[in-house]
BALOBA-1460 file (C-alpha; in Angstrom, 3 decimals):
// residues 216
<rec num="1" residu="m" x="31.677" y="52.161" z="57.155"/>
<rec num="2" residu="a" x="33.042" y="54.257" z="54.274"/>
<rec num="3" residu="d" x="36.481" y="52.756" z="53.595"/>
<rec num="4" residu="a" x="39.540" y="51.047" z="55.077"/>
<rec num="5" residu="h" x="43.066" y="50.875" z="53.715"/>
<rec num="6" residu="f" x="46.591" y="49.884" z="54.685"/>
<rec num="7" residu="p" x="49.186" y="51.262" z="54.304"/>
<rec num="8" residu="v" x="48.459" y="54.993" z="54.269"/>
<rec num="9" residu="a" x="51.315" y="57.446" z="54.913"/>
<rec num="10" residu="t" x="49.421" y="60.757" z="54.702"/>
<rec num="11" residu="l" x="47.198" y="60.693" z="57.816"/>
<rec num="12" residu="g" x="49.630" y="60.430" z="60.696"/>
<rec num="13" residu="p" x="53.227" y="59.286" z="61.188"/>
<rec num="14" residu="g" x="54.467" y="56.181" z="59.437"/>
<rec num="15" residu="r" x="52.554" y="53.429" z="57.663"/>
<rec num="16" residu="r" x="49.035" y="53.307" z="59.029"/>
<rec num="17" residu="l" x="45.759" y="51.462" z="58.802"/>
<rec num="18" residu="v" x="43.091" y="54.108" z="58.205"/>
<rec num="19" residu="l" x="39.391" y="53.520" z="58.859"/>
<rec num="20" residu="w" x="36.853" y="56.014" z="57.535"/>
<rec num="21" residu="l" x="33.558" y="55.774" z="59.423"/>
<rec num="22" residu="q" x="30.309" y="56.685" z="57.673"/>
<rec num="23" residu="g" x="28.023" y="59.551" z="58.656"/>
<rec num="24" residu="c" x="28.711" y="63.217" z="59.434"/>
<rec num="25" residu="a" x="26.159" y="65.865" z="60.361"/>
<rec num="26" residu="l" x="28.760" y="68.675" z="60.405"/>
<rec num="27" residu="a" x="28.951" y="68.885" z="56.594"/>
<rec num="28" residu="c" x="31.862" y="71.339" z="56.490"/>
<rec num="29" residu="p" x="31.903" y="73.413" z="53.274"/>
<rec num="30" residu="g" x="34.780" y="72.330" z="51.055"/>
<rec num="31" residu="c" x="35.057" y="68.854" z="52.619"/>
<rec num="32" residu="m" x="36.793" y="66.413" z="50.256"/>
<rec num="33" residu="s" x="34.791" y="63.456" z="51.629"/>
<rec num="34" residu="r" x="31.177" y="64.387" z="51.004"/>
<rec num="35" residu="h" x="30.439" y="60.739" z="50.229"/>
<rec num="36" residu="t" x="30.918" y="59.968" z="53.942"/>
<rec num="37" residu="w" x="28.220" y="62.387" z="55.146"/>
<rec num="38" residu="d" x="25.116" y="60.239" z="54.648"/>
<rec num="39" residu="a" x="24.678" y="58.013" z="57.703"/>
<rec num="40" residu="a" x="22.773" y="55.536" z="55.525"/>
<rec num="41" residu="g" x="25.637" y="55.273" z="53.020"/>
<rec num="42" residu="g" x="28.748" y="53.148" z="53.020"/>
<rec num="43" residu="y" x="28.549" y="49.518" z="54.046"/>
<rec num="44" residu="a" x="27.768" y="47.576" z="57.204"/>
<rec num="45" residu="t" x="30.549" y="45.915" z="59.156"/>
<rec num="46" residu="t" x="31.380" y="44.969" z="62.735"/>
<rec num="47" residu="v" x="33.963" y="46.105" z="65.258"/>
<rec num="48" residu="g" x="35.335" y="42.571" z="65.148"/>
<rec num="49" residu="d" x="35.919" y="42.810" z="61.397"/>
<rec num="50" residu="l" x="37.758" y="46.117" z="61.822"/>
<rec num="51" residu="l" x="39.912" y="44.707" z="64.599"/>
<rec num="52" residu="r" x="40.903" y="41.849" z="62.311"/>
<rec num="53" residu="l" x="42.117" y="44.439" z="59.802"/>
<rec num="54" residu="w" x="44.123" y="46.095" z="62.595"/>
<rec num="55" residu="d" x="45.601" y="42.757" z="63.661"/>
<rec num="56" residu="e" x="46.677" y="42.095" z="60.061"/>
<rec num="57" residu="a" x="48.173" y="45.590" z="59.765"/>
<rec num="58" residu="l" x="50.119" y="45.142" z="63.004"/>
<rec num="59" residu="a" x="51.469" y="41.841" z="61.713"/>
<rec num="60" residu="e" x="52.744" y="43.761" z="58.670"/>
<rec num="61" residu="g" x="54.480" y="46.347" z="60.856"/>
<rec num="62" residu="a" x="51.888" y="49.122" z="61.027"/>
<rec num="63" residu="d" x="53.041" y="52.233" z="62.884"/>
<rec num="64" residu="g" x="49.536" y="53.261" z="63.858"/>
<rec num="65" residu="l" x="45.777" y="53.302" z="63.383"/>
<rec num="66" residu="t" x="43.931" y="56.412" z="62.216"/>
<rec num="67" residu="v" x="40.143" y="56.670" z="62.533"/>
<rec num="68" residu="s" x="38.526" y="59.376" z="60.426"/>
<rec num="69" residu="g" x="35.306" y="59.840" z="58.528"/>
<rec num="70" residu="g" x="32.702" y="61.018" z="58.315"/>
<rec num="71" residu="e" x="32.550" y="61.897" z="61.991"/>
<rec num="72" residu="p" x="33.771" y="59.122" z="64.319"/>
<rec num="73" residu="l" x="31.970" y="60.610" z="67.349"/>
<rec num="74" residu="a" x="28.660" y="60.097" z="65.540"/>
<rec num="75" residu="q" x="29.058" y="56.435" z="66.595"/>
<rec num="76" residu="p" x="30.497" y="56.761" z="70.114"/>
<rec num="77" residu="a" x="29.713" y="53.275" z="71.381"/>
<rec num="78" residu="a" x="31.201" y="51.561" z="68.342"/>
<rec num="79" residu="l" x="34.201" y="53.924" z="68.387"/>
<rec num="80" residu="a" x="34.873" y="53.222" z="72.058"/>
<rec num="81" residu="a" x="34.713" y="49.462" z="71.461"/>
<rec num="82" residu="l" x="37.009" y="49.759" z="68.451"/>
<rec num="83" residu="l" x="39.621" y="51.786" z="70.340"/>
<rec num="84" residu="r" x="39.542" y="49.462" z="73.371"/>
<rec num="85" residu="g" x="40.038" y="46.467" z="71.132"/>
<rec num="86" residu="a" x="42.753" y="48.173" z="69.107"/>
<rec num="87" residu="a" x="44.677" y="49.124" z="72.253"/>
<rec num="88" residu="g" x="44.503" y="45.550" z="73.476"/>
<rec num="89" residu="l" x="45.618" y="43.976" z="70.223"/>
<rec num="90" residu="r" x="48.798" y="45.993" z="69.902"/>
<rec num="91" residu="h" x="50.173" y="44.435" z="73.089"/>
<rec num="92" residu="r" x="50.343" y="41.104" z="71.272"/>
<rec num="93" residu="y" x="53.252" y="42.446" z="69.273"/>
<rec num="94" residu="g" x="55.560" y="43.332" z="72.157"/>
<rec num="95" residu="d" x="57.472" y="46.582" z="72.210"/>
<rec num="96" residu="r" x="56.936" y="47.149" z="68.492"/>
<rec num="97" residu="g" x="53.161" y="46.826" z="68.850"/>
<rec num="98" residu="r" x="53.018" y="49.015" z="71.933"/>
<rec num="99" residu="e" x="54.575" y="51.826" z="69.874"/>
<rec num="100" residu="a" x="51.749" y="51.637" z="67.306"/>
<rec num="101" residu="d" x="49.650" y="54.688" z="68.148"/>
<rec num="102" residu="l" x="45.909" y="55.358" z="67.893"/>
<rec num="103" residu="l" x="44.818" y="58.643" z="66.277"/>
<rec num="104" residu="v" x="41.254" y="59.932" z="65.778"/>
<rec num="105" residu="y" x="40.051" y="62.839" z="63.654"/>
<rec num="106" residu="t" x="36.930" y="64.656" z="64.865"/>
<rec num="107" residu="g" x="35.282" y="67.856" z="63.750"/>
<rec num="108" residu="y" x="34.290" y="68.606" z="67.339"/>
<rec num="109" residu="e" x="36.176" y="70.449" z="70.050"/>
<rec num="110" residu="p" x="36.173" y="69.376" z="73.722"/>
<rec num="111" residu="g" x="32.983" y="70.621" z="75.366"/>
<rec num="112" residu="e" x="30.918" y="70.626" z="72.173"/>
<rec num="113" residu="v" x="29.491" y="67.166" z="72.760"/>
<rec num="114" residu="a" x="28.312" y="65.311" z="75.844"/>
<rec num="115" residu="d" x="30.973" y="63.914" z="78.171"/>
<rec num="116" residu="t" x="29.690" y="60.419" z="77.428"/>
<rec num="117" residu="t" x="30.297" y="60.983" z="73.716"/>
<rec num="118" residu="w" x="33.740" y="62.543" z="74.214"/>
<rec num="119" residu="g" x="34.527" y="59.648" z="76.528"/>
<rec num="120" residu="a" x="34.607" y="57.361" z="73.489"/>
<rec num="121" residu="l" x="38.118" y="58.739" z="72.933"/>
<rec num="122" residu="e" x="39.413" y="57.280" z="76.201"/>
<rec num="123" residu="g" x="42.740" y="55.561" z="75.569"/>
<rec num="124" residu="v" x="43.391" y="57.193" z="72.193"/>
<rec num="125" residu="d" x="46.960" y="58.491" z="71.928"/>
<rec num="126" residu="a" x="46.130" y="61.672" z="70.015"/>
<rec num="127" residu="v" x="43.117" y="63.403" z="68.533"/>
<rec num="128" residu="v" x="42.859" y="66.004" z="65.783"/>
<rec num="129" residu="t" x="40.002" y="68.360" z="66.668"/>
<rec num="130" residu="g" x="38.042" y="71.080" z="64.904"/>
<rec num="131" residu="r" x="35.887" y="71.705" z="61.855"/>
<rec num="132" residu="f" x="37.507" y="71.895" z="58.451"/>
<rec num="133" residu="r" x="37.414" y="75.558" z="57.411"/>
<rec num="134" residu="v" x="38.197" y="75.995" z="53.747"/>
<rec num="135" residu="t" x="38.853" y="79.722" z="54.312"/>
<rec num="136" residu="e" x="41.679" y="78.984" z="56.802"/>
<rec num="137" residu="p" x="44.273" y="76.940" z="54.871"/>
<rec num="138" residu="t" x="47.356" y="75.731" z="56.696"/>
<rec num="139" residu="d" x="50.721" y="74.132" z="55.999"/>
<rec num="140" residu="l" x="50.682" y="72.275" z="59.328"/>
<rec num="141" residu="v" x="51.050" y="68.532" z="58.869"/>
<rec num="142" residu="w" x="47.954" y="66.308" z="59.038"/>
<rec num="143" residu="r" x="45.571" y="69.270" z="59.384"/>
<rec num="144" residu="g" x="43.266" y="70.730" z="56.770"/>
<rec num="145" residu="s" x="42.762" y="74.184" z="58.268"/>
<rec num="146" residu="a" x="44.591" y="76.449" z="60.697"/>
<rec num="147" residu="n" x="41.977" y="76.123" z="63.454"/>
<rec num="148" residu="q" x="42.507" y="72.376" z="63.803"/>
<rec num="149" residu="s" x="44.710" y="71.090" z="66.622"/>
<rec num="150" residu="i" x="46.607" y="67.885" z="67.312"/>
<rec num="151" residu="r" x="46.055" y="66.993" z="70.975"/>
<rec num="152" residu="p" x="48.336" y="64.265" z="72.418"/>
<rec num="153" residu="r" x="46.572" y="62.385" z="75.224"/>
<rec num="154" residu="t" x="49.047" y="59.722" z="76.389"/>
<rec num="155" residu="p" x="52.819" y="59.438" z="76.881"/>
<rec num="156" residu="l" x="52.989" y="57.629" z="73.528"/>
<rec num="157" residu="g" x="50.967" y="60.439" z="71.967"/>
<rec num="158" residu="d" x="53.394" y="62.996" z="73.405"/>
<rec num="159" residu="r" x="56.365" y="61.127" z="71.956"/>
<rec num="160" residu="r" x="54.809" y="60.497" z="68.591"/>
<rec num="161" residu="y" x="52.961" y="63.785" z="67.980"/>
<rec num="162" residu="g" x="54.669" y="66.348" z="70.220"/>
<rec num="163" residu="p" x="57.452" y="67.017" z="67.674"/>
<rec num="164" residu="h" x="54.855" y="67.685" z="64.961"/>
<rec num="165" residu="l" x="52.521" y="70.163" z="66.646"/>
<rec num="166" residu="g" x="54.070" y="73.095" z="64.789"/>
<rec num="167" residu="r" x="55.697" y="71.202" z="61.913"/>
<rec num="168" residu="t" x="54.748" y="72.215" z="58.394"/>
<rec num="169" residu="h" x="54.311" y="69.880" z="55.477"/>
<rec num="170" residu="p" x="57.382" y="69.504" z="53.268"/>
<rec num="171" residu="p" x="57.096" y="70.480" z="49.609"/>
<rec num="172" residu="g" x="55.320" y="67.955" z="47.431"/>
<rec num="173" residu="p" x="52.005" y="66.094" z="47.336"/>
<rec num="174" residu="r" x="49.957" y="65.788" z="50.504"/>
<rec num="175" residu="v" x="47.694" y="63.089" z="49.123"/>
<rec num="176" residu="a" x="48.203" y="59.587" z="47.760"/>
<rec num="177" residu="l" x="46.217" y="57.999" z="44.966"/>
<rec num="178" residu="r" x="44.793" y="54.477" z="44.946"/>
<rec num="179" residu="v" x="43.243" y="53.029" z="41.793"/>
<rec num="180" residu="d" x="41.111" y="49.913" z="42.252"/>
<rec num="181" residu="g" x="39.459" y="48.842" z="39.029"/>
<rec num="182" residu="t" x="37.252" y="51.744" z="37.971"/>
<rec num="183" residu="s" x="37.380" y="53.358" z="41.415"/>
<rec num="184" residu="t" x="39.963" y="55.976" z="42.356"/>
<rec num="185" residu="r" x="40.509" y="57.024" z="45.967"/>
<rec num="186" residu="v" x="42.509" y="59.947" z="47.282"/>
<rec num="187" residu="y" x="44.001" y="59.636" z="50.775"/>
<rec num="188" residu="g" x="45.403" y="62.534" z="52.767"/>
<rec num="189" residu="v" x="44.870" y="66.199" z="53.606"/>
<rec num="190" residu="p" x="45.230" y="68.175" z="50.363"/>
<rec num="191" residu="a" x="46.722" y="71.628" z="50.045"/>
<rec num="192" residu="p" x="44.537" y="74.350" z="48.520"/>
<rec num="193" residu="g" x="44.191" y="73.644" z="44.808"/>
<rec num="194" residu="e" x="45.850" y="70.223" z="45.047"/>
<rec num="195" residu="l" x="42.720" y="68.281" z="44.117"/>
<rec num="196" residu="r" x="42.124" y="70.498" z="41.084"/>
<rec num="197" residu="r" x="45.733" y="69.987" z="39.977"/>
<rec num="198" residu="l" x="45.329" y="66.248" z="40.504"/>
<rec num="199" residu="e" x="42.253" y="66.197" z="38.263"/>
<rec num="200" residu="q" x="44.143" y="68.137" z="35.602"/>
<rec num="201" residu="s" x="47.149" y="65.804" z="35.666"/>
<rec num="202" residu="l" x="44.883" y="62.748" z="35.453"/>
<rec num="203" residu="a" x="42.985" y="64.302" z="32.560"/>
<rec num="204" residu="a" x="46.275" y="64.930" z="30.766"/>
<rec num="205" residu="a" x="46.987" y="61.205" z="31.160"/>
<rec num="206" residu="g" x="43.583" y="60.346" z="29.696"/>
<rec num="207" residu="i" x="41.869" y="59.610" z="33.022"/>
<rec num="208" residu="r" x="38.663" y="61.513" z="33.746"/>
<rec num="209" residu="l" x="37.178" y="61.477" z="37.236"/>
<rec num="210" residu="t" x="33.385" y="61.263" z="37.400"/>
<rec num="211" residu="d" x="31.483" y="62.540" z="40.452"/>
<rec num="212" residu="p" x="34.516" y="63.291" z="42.655"/>
<rec num="213" residu="s" x="33.555" y="63.353" z="46.330"/>
<rec num="214" residu="w" x="34.793" y="66.930" z="46.852"/>
<rec num="215" residu="r" x="32.298" y="68.391" z="44.355"/>
<rec num="216" residu="p" x="28.857" y="69.612" z="45.596"/>
């Protein structure tokens, strides 16, 4: 596991619990999350622990769960168990809970991985597919490059994501900053140059980032 945080408002609609799984063999050039690549990095946890975080987020009115990484499909069995459990938990909260959607980011496209691996996404409401390509910037919301697609997979996914398939990001920051002691985390899908501008503004305020995850 790389990280977990609630609420996040930059990786899907509304206030969301976001889980970043550890390990990614795709290693897209320009990725802002290089620290999630090493499968031996991060920290150990259980599906049960993550579902408790989801239960707590739902109790606080979460609009959805986003699973990113790393590459979630690198752990298909754990991902499938997580999504099954997450879908079940939201029914505890009545109509409000049933409207809390499940979104997964993957660098793969359908057909690139075995059906058994892709099957881990069964029940997810929407999936963002495709490698991050730093040479193909986009203004489309919740996507890092123009090749990436949002694919609704359920009626809830159609309602929640259908209006956003061609929507562009409004002016302003695409990332949010979280400072926890000496650790600073950046959540979201930055525009080209946004991370550099963020570093510059922090430096002007006397804050210097060391070893940012987007640097080789």
